[in-house]
C-alpha positions as CSV (number, residue, x, y, z in Angstrom):
1,M,6.2,12.4,11.7
2,P,6.3,14.2,8.4
3,V,6.2,12.2,5.2
4,S,9.5,11.9,3.5
5,V,8.6,12.3,-0.2
6,T,10.8,10.7,-2.7
7,E,11.7,13.1,-5.5
8,P,12.3,11.7,-9.0
9,G,15.9,11.0,-9.5
10,V,16.5,10.5,-5.7
11,L,14.9,7.1,-5.6
12,S,16.9,4.3,-4.0
13,D,17.4,1.1,-5.9
14,R,16.2,-0.8,-2.9
15,D,12.9,1.1,-2.7
16,A,12.4,0.9,-6.5
17,H,12.9,-2.8,-6.4
18,F,10.4,-3.5,-3.7
19,M,7.9,-1.1,-5.1
20,Q,8.2,-2.9,-8.5
21,L,7.2,-6.1,-6.6
22,A,4.2,-4.3,-5.1
23,L,3.3,-3.1,-8.6
24,A,3.4,-6.8,-9.7
25,Q,0.9,-7.6,-6.9
26,A,-1.3,-4.7,-8.1
27,Q,-1.3,-6.1,-11.6
28,L,-2.6,-9.4,-10.1
29,A,-5.4,-7.4,-8.5
30,A,-6.3,-5.8,-11.8
31,L,-6.4,-9.2,-13.5
32,A,-8.8,-10.4,-10.9
33,G,-11.1,-7.3,-11.4
34,E,-10.0,-5.7,-8.2
35,V,-8.8,-2.2,-7.7
36,P,-5.1,-2.5,-8.5
37,V,-3.3,-2.0,-5.2
38,G,-0.4,-4.3,-4.2
39,A,1.8,-4.6,-1.2
40,V,4.9,-6.5,-0.1
41,L,6.2,-6.8,3.4
42,V,10.0,-6.9,3.8
43,K,12.2,-7.9,6.7
44,D,16.0,-7.8,6.6
45,G,15.8,-7.2,2.8
46,V,13.7,-10.3,2.2
47,V,10.1,-10.4,1.1
48,I,8.2,-12.1,3.9
49,A,4.6,-11.6,2.5
50,S,2.7,-10.0,-0.2
51,G,-0.9,-9.1,-1.0
52,F,-3.3,-7.4,-3.3
53,N,-6.8,-6.1,-3.0
54,H,-9.5,-8.8,-2.6
55,S,-12.3,-6.7,-1.4
56,I,-14.6,-7.2,-4.4
57,G,-14.1,-10.9,-4.8
58,L,-14.2,-11.7,-1.1
59,H,-17.0,-9.2,-0.4
60,D,-14.8,-8.0,2.4
61,P,-14.2,-4.3,3.0
62,A,-11.1,-5.1,5.0
63,A,-9.4,-7.2,2.3
64,H,-7.1,-4.4,1.2
65,A,-3.6,-5.3,-0.2
66,E,-1.9,-4.0,3.0
67,M,-4.2,-6.1,5.2
68,Q,-3.5,-9.2,3.1
69,A,0.3,-8.7,3.4
70,L,0.1,-8.0,7.2
71,R,-2.0,-11.1,7.9
72,A,0.4,-13.3,5.8
73,A,3.4,-11.8,7.5
74,G,2.0,-12.4,11.0
75,I,1.5,-16.0,10.1
76,A,4.9,-16.4,8.5
77,L,6.7,-14.8,11.4
78,Q,4.3,-16.2,14.1
79,N,3.8,-12.8,15.6
80,Y,1.2,-10.1,15.4
81,R,3.9,-7.6,16.0
82,L,6.1,-7.0,12.9
83,P,9.0,-4.8,14.2
84,D,12.0,-4.3,11.9
85,C,9.6,-4.8,8.9
86,E,8.8,-2.5,6.0
87,L,5.7,-2.4,4.0
88,Y,5.7,-1.3,0.4
89,V,2.3,-0.4,-1.0
90,T,1.3,1.2,-4.3
91,L,-1.3,3.5,-2.8
92,E,-1.2,5.7,0.2
93,P,-2.8,3.8,3.1
94,C,-6.4,4.4,4.3
95,A,-7.2,4.8,8.0
96,M,-8.0,1.1,8.5
97,C,-4.7,0.0,7.0
98,A,-2.7,2.7,8.7
99,G,-4.1,1.7,12.1
100,A,-3.2,-2.0,11.4
101,M,0.3,-0.9,10.4
102,L,0.8,1.1,13.6
103,H,-0.5,-1.8,15.8
104,A,1.8,-4.2,14.0
105,R,4.7,-1.8,15.0
106,L,6.1,-1.6,11.4
107,A,9.4,0.2,11.2
108,R,8.6,1.8,7.9
109,V,5.9,2.3,5.4
110,V,6.7,3.2,1.8
111,Y,3.9,4.1,-0.6
112,G,3.7,5.1,-4.3
113,A,0.6,7.1,-5.3
114,R,-1.1,9.6,-3.1
115,D,-4.7,9.2,-2.3
116,P,-6.3,12.6,-2.1
117,K,-9.7,11.2,-1.0
118,T,-8.9,8.7,1.7
119,G,-5.1,8.8,2.2
120,V,-4.0,9.2,5.8
121,A,-0.2,9.3,5.3
122,G,-0.3,13.0,4.5
123,S,-3.1,13.6,1.9
124,V,-6.3,13.9,4.0
125,L,-4.4,13.7,7.3
126,N,-1.4,11.9,8.7
127,L,-2.1,9.3,11.3
128,F,1.6,8.4,11.4
129,D,2.5,11.8,12.8
130,Q,0.3,11.6,15.9
131,E,2.7,12.3,18.8
132,K,0.4,10.7,21.4
133,L,0.5,7.3,19.8
134,N,2.9,4.9,21.5
135,H,4.5,3.7,18.3
136,H,6.0,5.8,15.4
137,T,6.5,4.4,11.9
138,S,8.8,6.0,9.4
139,L,7.0,7.0,6.3
140,T,8.2,7.6,2.7
141,G,5.8,8.6,-0.1
142,G,6.0,9.0,-3.8
143,V,8.1,5.9,-4.7
144,L,7.4,5.2,-8.3
145,A,4.3,7.4,-7.9
146,D,3.8,7.9,-11.7
147,E,3.7,4.1,-12.3
148,C,1.4,3.5,-9.4
149,S,-0.9,6.4,-10.3
150,T,-1.0,5.3,-14.0
151,M,-2.1,1.8,-13.1
152,L,-4.9,3.1,-11.0
153,S,-6.0,5.7,-13.5
154,Q,-6.1,3.2,-16.3
155,F,-8.1,0.8,-14.2
156,F,-10.8,3.4,-13.4
157,A,-10.9,4.7,-16.9
158,H,-11.5,1.2,-18.2
159,R,-14.2,0.7,-15.5
160,R,-15.9,3.9,-16.5
161,Q,-15.8,2.9,-20.2
162,Q,-17.4,-0.5,-19.3
163,K,-20.1,1.2,-17.4
164,K,-20.7,3.6,-20.2
165,S,-21.0,0.8,-22.8
166,L,-23.6,-0.9,-20.6
167,T,-25.9,2.2,-20.6
168,I,-25.7,2.7,-24.4
């Protein structure tokens, strides 16, 4: 399934609204010293769960924003399957998160910034377009991409500056 890329000026109000909520989650991650990635899971236009990166603080490589939101949604809905749900995330999903999204049977994934190093929703490869998989999730990329990218770039620039000041 090819990625539907949102062009500037073609953004739906609905997608912008939920991506803004995901950006607020990313800001919480940044405040906690985590890589600023945030996610919200939506069902029938209502936020069911949210999450942000906790990998550093929890010493858990699986504590990505998407995984946090998926876990919380499963508990909230009392089901490990999340059909008719949409996940908004500020960064293109990695292989681990994409696999969990497909297993959860999400209807749609919407992401902001592309991840040219580990993104598997079109950047490095596209797990979502594998015809042999038994579930297919709709995919939209580039929603508020500039805002999402800027938050990540500023975080890593600040981290590099901190590292540099420690070596001086």
